[in-house]
N, C-alpha and C positions, 0 to 999 in steps of 0.2 A: 468420939473419934476425931482426931485432928485433921485439918485440911491436907497435910502431907501424907498422913496414913491412908486417907481415902484415895489420894492420887496414886500412891505406890501399889495399891491393891487392884487398880484397874487393869483390864485386859489390854494387851497390845499386840500388834502384828507388824513386824518389820518388813514385810514383803513390799510395803509401799515405797521403801527406799529404792528398790529395784526400778519401779516404774518412774520414780522421780528422775532417775538418770536418763530416761528417754523423753519424758514430758516436763515442760517447764511451767505449765499453767499454774500449778499450786504454788510454786516458788515465787512467781511474779505477783500473784495475788497476796501472798504472804509479805512480800516487800511493800506493797501498797498498804497493807494492814499495819506494818511497822511505822510507816510515815504517819498514818492516822493516830496511832498510839503515842508517838513521840510528841505530837502537838498538844496532847492532853496534860503534859508535865507530870504525869503519874509514873511511878515505878512499874515496870512490866518486864516479863520475859516472854518471848515468842519461841515456842518449841516446834521444830519441824519433824514431822513424820515419826512420831513415837506412839502415843495412844491414838492419834488422829492425824489427818493431813497437816493442819495448822492448829496449834494450841496457843492460847493466850493465858498466861498466869499472872493474875493481879493480886493485890494484897489480900482481898477478901473473897475472891471467887476465881473459878476456872471458866474458860470459854473454849469450846471445841468446834472446829469448822471442817466439814467434809466438802471438798471441791469437786464438782461434777460438771465439766464443760462438755459441750457438744458442737459439732461442726455444721449441723444443718440449722434451718431456721424454725424448727418445730418448737413445741412447748415441752415443759418438764411435767409429765403427768403423775398422778397418784400411783399408777401402776409401776412407774420407774422407781418410786420410793419404796414400794411394798414387795415387788417381785424379788425372788431370790433364786440363785442357782443352786444346784444340788450340793448339799454339804456346807452351805454358807448362809449367813444371815442376810436379810434385806438391807438396803442402804439405810433406811430409817431405823431398823432394829439394831444394826451394828452401831450406829451413832448414838441411839438412845440408851444403849447399855452403859454408856459412860456416865449416866445420871444415877447409877445405882452403886451403893457402897458394898463392901464385902458381905454384909448381912442382908443384902437385897432391899435396903431402904432407899426409896426414891428421893433424890435431893433436888428440890425445886430450884434452888439458887444456881445450880450448874446450868450454864447457857450452852445450848448446842444448836448448830445451824447447818443446813445444806446450802452450799454456795454454787450458783450456776449462772452462765451467761444467757440461759433460756428463761422465759417467764413461767411461773407456776400455773398449771391448769388443774383445777380441782374437780373437773367434770361438769361444773355448772358455770364457772367463770375463769377467764384467763387474766392474770394479774399483770397486764402489760405496763402499767404505770406505777407499779409498786416496787420500791427498792427492797423493803423488808416486809415479809408477811408473817404474822403470828399464826401458827398452825391451828391454834385453838379457835380462831375466828373464821376459818374457811367452811365450806359446805359440810353439813352434819354427817352425811353419808360418807364423805371422804375422811372425816375425823374417825368415824367408827372403823373404817377399813384400816387406817393407820394404827389405831389402838390394837385391833385384832392381830395385825402383822407383828407388832412389838411383843404382844403377849405370847404368840407362838414362838417367836425367835428367842425370847428370854425364859420361856416355860413358866409363866406366872399367871395367876388367876385374878389377882387384885386389879381394881380399876387403875387406869393410868392418868395422871394429871395433865400431861402434855404442857406443863409450865415451862416457859423459856425454851420452847422448840420453835425455830424460825426457818423460813426459806428466804435466802438473800439472792437477789438478782444483781449481777455485776456487769459492767461494760468491760470487756476484755478483747483486745485485738488479737485474734488467733492467727492472723497472717504475718504481721510483723510486730509482735508484742514488745520486743525489746526497744524498738524506736519509740513506742508509746510510753514505756516506762522511763526512758531517758528524759523525755519531755516532762513527765510527772516529777522526776527527780529534780530537774531544774526548778520547777515551780515550788516544790517542797523546800529546797534549799533557800530560795529567795524569801519564802514565807517565814522561815526560821531565823535567818541571819540578816534579812533586809537588803541583800545585795546578790548579784549574779555569781554563780559558781564558776570559777575559772576553768575547771576541768570536769565538767559534768559527766561526760562519758566515762572518764576514769573513775569518778566517784561511784557511778552506777555499777561499773564492772567489779569494783572492790566489794560493794554491798552484795551483789549477786553471787560472787564467789564465796563470800562468807556464809550466806544461807545455803548455797549448794553443798558446801563441805559439811554443814550441820545435818542437812537432809541425808547425805550419803553415808553417814556413820551408821554401821549396821550391827555393831556388837551389843550384846545385852549389857544393861547398866543396873547396878544394885542400889545406888543411893540417889536421893533426890538432887543433892548437890552436883553429882556427876551428870545427871540428866540435863540440868541447866547448863553445865559446862560443855558437855559434848554435843548436845542437840539444840541448845537454845542461844538466843541473842538477847541481851538485856539493854536497858537504857544506857548504862555506863559504857558498854561496848560501842553503841551507836554514837555516844558523845565523843569518844576518842576518834572514831573515823571521821565524823562530820567536822569536828574542830580542826583536824589536821588539814582539811580542805578549806576551811574558813581562813586559816592562817596563810595558806598558799594563795588564796584570793587576795588577801591584803598585801602580799609581797610586791605584786606588780604596781599597785598604787603607791606603796612606800618608795619603790625604786624611782617612780616618776617624780614624786615629791623631792626625793634626794637630788635628782638631776636639776630640777627647777631651782632649788636652794643653792646648789653649787654654781650654776650658770649665772644667776642673778643675785648673788650674795651682796653685791654693792649697788643693787637697783631695787629698792623696796617696792616701788610702785609696780614695776613689771613682775616682780616675784609674787606679790599679793594678788595681782590680776590673774596670773596663771594658776596659782593654788586654788583660787575661788572657782575658776573655770573647771579645773580638774575635779573638784568636789561636786560641781553641777553635773558633769559628764558621768561620774561614777553613780550618782543617784538616779539619773534618767536613762542610762544606756539600755538597761534590760527591758524598759517599757516603751522606748521610742523606736519606731520602725525607721524613721528618718536617720537617726544616729546609727542604728545598726547597718543601714544601707551604706552610709559613709564609711563605717568601720570595715565593711566588706570590700569597698573600693580601695581602701588603704592596704588591706591585706593582699588584695589582688596585685597591686603595684609591687609590693614587697616580694611576693612569690615569683612574679614575672621578671624581676630585675635584680634578684638577690646577688648575682655574680657581678653586677655593675655598681653596687652601692658602696663605692669607695669614697665616702664623704662622712663628715661628722654628723652626729645626731641632729644638731641644730640646723645644719645645712639640709639634711634630709627632710626635716619638718617643713622647711621653707619650700622645698621642691614639691612635696606632696600636697601642701596647702594650696598651691596654685592649681594642681591637677583636680582637686575635689571642690574647688571654689564654686563651680557651677551647680553643685549639688547642695550648697549651703543655703538653707532658708533664712529669711530675714531675722527670725527670732533667735537664731544661733549665731553668736559672735565669731569673729575670726580667731579670737583668743580661745574660745571653746574648741574650735577645730584644731588648733595647735595642741591643746591639752589632750584631745582625743587621739591625735596622731602619736603623741609621746606615750600615752597609755598603751596604745596598740603595739608600739615598738617594744615596750617593756614586757607586755604579755607574750609577744612573739618570742622574745629572748628567753622567757621562762618556760616555753613549751606549752603554753596554754592552748594553742590552736592545733596541737598535734592530735 
């Protein structure tokens, strides 16, 4: 049986799409997972809310993640994994059913995990310091309870391997999760492209809306290709989105360079000095709190005086240079400050700070 045949015969329940429209936790963790996968340079598809909350389709295997967050400070007990409501499977039974093909053969290579912001408690130990817990390694009585629950849920008598069954503890801000993810988006972009994203909030919103639309698609789908298209996001799609923002980030820098070249086309020394300073500022701005503070002062001046700035760009740079001079540390040259002001003006014109 092929990988695709196995997947297409798995059970699915689209009721999760309804809850996704009310709760964002699964989507936000799914976005974090996409960032992690993108950095591996491997091809992938992340599918939202079809067979499971979050699915990762790789070249040689499937991964299924069931996200179970809680608002209190308690632990995630074995009872929470094994208890079931009338007429439904337990959390672990429902998840583990995805490891069986249509002939009820258990497939060890399929990775399944419960994901929670609470630590796992197996009755003997609380795994406070563990990000990922292999269920086969926890207390033996807890293992037997989990196996019995799965057997009852799936109506099987054979022993269960519990291979590649994990509990993953995550850090997820349940109060203001979007702010946290915007920050993680900024870090992710810098890690990938080596520079600051000019419109990080906009990038986050585009990615979030993309995964939200995939999650909310509620119609049955008959082919694997359509599942990937309607419910999934792959590396190629992320490439398109990310590179559009990378190109936008470059535009402000290119506009600043163009201004320098035009203003000082007959002054090689001055032109070279400003270009070097601009390169320095671009490379250091995202990591330097001092430069970020000066950038904020420049922005504040622009915002507060926007109706009065009836001067040329060169004159405005001179005016602002004098205002922020007291903030300039000795290791930052006056030319560096001029380059920073020019870059900030171009970013402002391009709507980067909106």
